[in-house]
C-alpha positions in Angstrom: 135.9 114.2 130.7 138.2 111.6 132.4 141.6 112.9 133.4 144.5 111.9 131.2 147.3 109.8 132.7 150.7 111.5 132.9 153.9 109.5 132.3 155.7 108.8 135.5 159.3 110.1 135.7 160.7 106.6 136.2 159.1 105.4 132.9 160.5 105.9 129.5 158.2 105.5 126.6 159.4 103.4 123.7 158.9 104.8 120.2 158.6 102.6 117.2 157.1 102.7 113.8 154.2 100.4 113.1 152.7 99.2 109.8 149.0 99.4 109.9 147.2 97.0 107.5 144.5 98.8 105.5 141.3 96.8 105.6 138.5 96.9 103.0 135.9 98.6 105.2 132.3 99.2 104.0 130.3 102.3 105.0 126.6 101.4 104.7 125.0 104.7 105.6 126.8 107.9 104.5 124.7 111.0 103.8 126.8 113.4 101.7 125.4 117.0 101.6 125.7 119.3 98.6 126.6 122.3 100.8 130.1 122.4 102.3 128.7 124.0 105.4 126.5 121.0 106.2 128.0 117.9 108.0 128.4 114.4 106.6 126.3 111.9 108.5 127.7 108.4 109.1 124.8 106.1 110.1 125.1 102.6 111.4 122.3 100.2 112.4 123.8 97.7 114.8 121.5 94.8 115.7 124.1 92.3 116.9 126.6 92.4 119.8 130.1 93.2 118.5 132.9 94.0 120.9 134.9 95.6 118.1 132.1 97.7 116.7 133.3 101.1 117.8 136.9 100.5 116.7 135.5 99.5 113.2 133.0 102.3 113.1 135.6 105.1 113.8 138.2 103.4 111.6 135.8 103.5 108.7 135.1 107.1 109.2 138.7 108.3 109.4 139.8 106.1 106.6 137.1 107.7 104.5 138.4 111.2 105.4 142.0 110.1 104.6 140.9 109.0 101.1 138.4 111.8 100.5 139.0 115.4 99.5 135.9 116.6 101.4 136.4 119.2 104.1 132.9 118.9 105.6 132.4 118.5 109.3 130.7 115.2 110.4 128.3 113.6 112.7 127.8 109.9 113.6 124.5 108.2 114.3 124.3 104.7 115.7 120.9 102.9 116.0 120.5 100.0 118.4 117.3 98.0 119.1 118.0 98.3 122.8 120.9 99.2 125.2 121.7 95.5 125.8 123.2 95.1 122.3 125.8 97.9 123.0 128.7 95.9 124.4 131.7 97.5 122.6 134.0 99.5 124.9 133.9 103.2 124.1 136.2 104.8 126.7 138.8 105.8 124.1 136.1 107.4 122.0 134.3 109.1 124.9 134.9 112.6 123.7 132.9 112.0 120.5 129.9 111.0 122.5 130.1 113.6 125.2 130.5 116.4 122.6 127.4 115.2 120.7 129.4 114.5 117.6 128.2 110.9 117.8 124.8 109.9 119.1 123.3 106.5 120.0 119.6 105.9 119.6 117.7 102.9 121.1 114.5 102.0 119.3 112.8 100.5 122.3 113.2 103.9 124.1 111.7 106.1 121.4 108.2 107.6 121.9 105.4 106.0 119.8 104.3 109.5 118.8 107.6 110.2 116.9 107.9 110.4 113.1 107.0 107.8 110.5 110.7 107.1 109.9 111.1 106.1 113.6 108.0 103.9 113.4 109.4 102.1 110.4 112.7 101.5 112.3 110.7 100.3 115.3 109.0 97.8 113.0 112.4 96.1 112.7 112.5 95.2 116.4 108.8 94.7 116.9 107.9 91.3 118.3 106.7 88.8 115.6 103.0 88.6 116.8 102.7 92.4 116.6 104.7 92.9 113.3 101.7 92.3 111.0 99.4 94.7 112.8 102.1 97.3 113.0 102.9 96.9 109.3 99.3 97.4 108.3 99.1 100.5 110.4 102.2 101.9 108.8 100.9 101.2 105.3 97.7 103.1 106.1 99.7 106.0 107.5 101.9 106.1 104.3 98.8 106.2 102.2 97.4 109.2 104.1 100.7 111.1 104.5 102.3 110.8 101.1 100.6 111.8 97.8 103.9 111.8 95.8 104.2 108.5 94.1 108.0 108.1 94.3 108.2 108.8 98.1 105.3 106.5 98.7 106.9 103.8 96.6 110.2 104.0 98.5 108.6 103.7 102.0 106.1 101.0 100.9 109.0 99.0 99.5 111.0 99.4 102.8 108.0 98.2 104.8 107.4 95.3 102.4 111.1 94.3 102.8 110.9 94.3 106.6 107.8 92.2 106.6 109.3 89.7 104.2 112.4 89.3 106.3 110.6 89.3 109.7 107.7 87.0 108.6 109.2 84.6 106.1 106.3 82.2 106.4 103.9 84.8 104.9 103.1 83.9 101.3 102.8 86.4 98.5 99.0 86.6 98.6 99.1 87.4 102.4 101.5 90.3 101.8 99.6 91.5 98.8 96.4 91.6 100.8 97.9 94.3 103.1 98.3 96.7 100.2 95.7 98.5 98.1 95.8 97.8 94.3 97.4 101.2 93.6 100.0 100.7 96.4 100.6 97.1 95.3 101.5 98.2 91.8 104.4 100.1 93.3 105.9 97.3 95.4 108.6 94.9 94.6 106.4 91.9 95.3 103.9 93.1 92.6 106.7 93.9 90.1 108.3 90.5 90.6 104.9 88.8 90.1 104.4 90.8 87.0 107.8 90.0 85.7 107.2 86.3 86.4 103.9 86.5 84.5 105.7 88.1 81.5 108.4 85.4 81.6 105.8 82.7 81.8 103.9 84.2 78.9 107.0 84.5 76.8 107.9 80.9 77.6 104.4 79.8 76.6 104.8 81.8 73.4 108.1 80.1 72.6 106.7 76.7 73.2 103.7 77.4 70.9 106.0 78.6 68.2 108.2 75.6 68.6 105.2 73.3 68.2 104.1 75.1 65.0 107.5 74.7 63.5 107.6 71.1 64.5 104.2 70.5 62.8 105.6 72.1 59.6 108.7 70.0 59.7 106.6 66.8 60.3 104.6 67.7 57.2 107.8 68.2 55.3 108.9 64.7 56.3 111.8 65.6 58.7 112.8 62.9 61.1 111.7 63.3 64.8 115.3 63.4 66.2 116.2 66.3 63.8 113.0 68.2 64.7 113.8 67.7 68.4 117.3 69.1 68.0 116.0 72.1 66.0 113.0 73.0 68.2 114.3 71.9 71.6 111.1 69.9 72.1 111.5 66.4 73.4 111.0 63.4 71.0 108.0 62.3 73.1 106.4 65.7 72.8 106.9 65.7 69.0 105.4 62.2 68.8 102.4 63.3 70.8 102.1 66.3 68.5 102.2 64.0 65.6 99.4 61.8 67.0 97.2 64.9 67.8 97.7 66.2 64.3 96.7 62.8 62.8 93.5 62.8 64.9 92.6 66.3 63.9 93.1 65.4 60.2 
C-alpha cells in the first residue's frame, strides 16, 4: 500500500463546503442476494477506453449505498477484453483492488478450458473470422450441457444476440441454420419470424375481409369512393375487383 502524504508544517489546509451535483448514474450489472450474509456484486463490462471509468464506477456504487437500505457487503467485478482497454487511473482506488474487493478480468487471458459462461464472454471479443465457428461450438455445448428448457433458452438467446451484433451481414436463414429446430423455436430470431408470419396472416385476412365487404357494397350499388373510404381499399383495387367479379359472373 503506498504511504500517505503528511501535511507539511508550513502548509495550512483550506476547508470549504462543496455542492456535489448528483448525476443520474445507471448500474447495468447488480446481483442482489436474498441472504444478508452474501455480498452484492457490481459487474461492469468495459469494452471502450474511458479515462473516467473508475471514478464513475465507484461513484455509482456508493451512490447506490447512499440511497439503499441494504447492509450487505459488496464486491466489484470488471471485465475487459484485454489490458490495453484499461486506461483509467486507479491510484486513488488502489486499496479496493489490493484487498480483492474489486477484481479485473481480461477475456484474452482466460484459459480456454474455463466455464461455458467464460466462453460466451470470449465470443464477444473473438475475431470476426472465428466468431461463426466459435458460435456453432458453443451452441453444440449448450445442447449437451443443459436439458432444462429455460436455461437453454437464455443462453441460446445470448449467443444469438452476440452473433447478430458481431456479424450484421448474416441473414436470418444463415443464423437459423446454426440452430436445431427445437433450439430455434426458443430463440428470438424464430419468435420474431413467427410473429411476422402471424402479422402477415392477419393482414392478409383483413384484406380478404375488406374485399368481401367491397363486393357486397358494389352489389348493393354503393359508389366506389364511399366503398374505398369504408374498406380502406384503393379506388383502383375496387375497380379491379369489380372487373374480376364481372368476368366471373
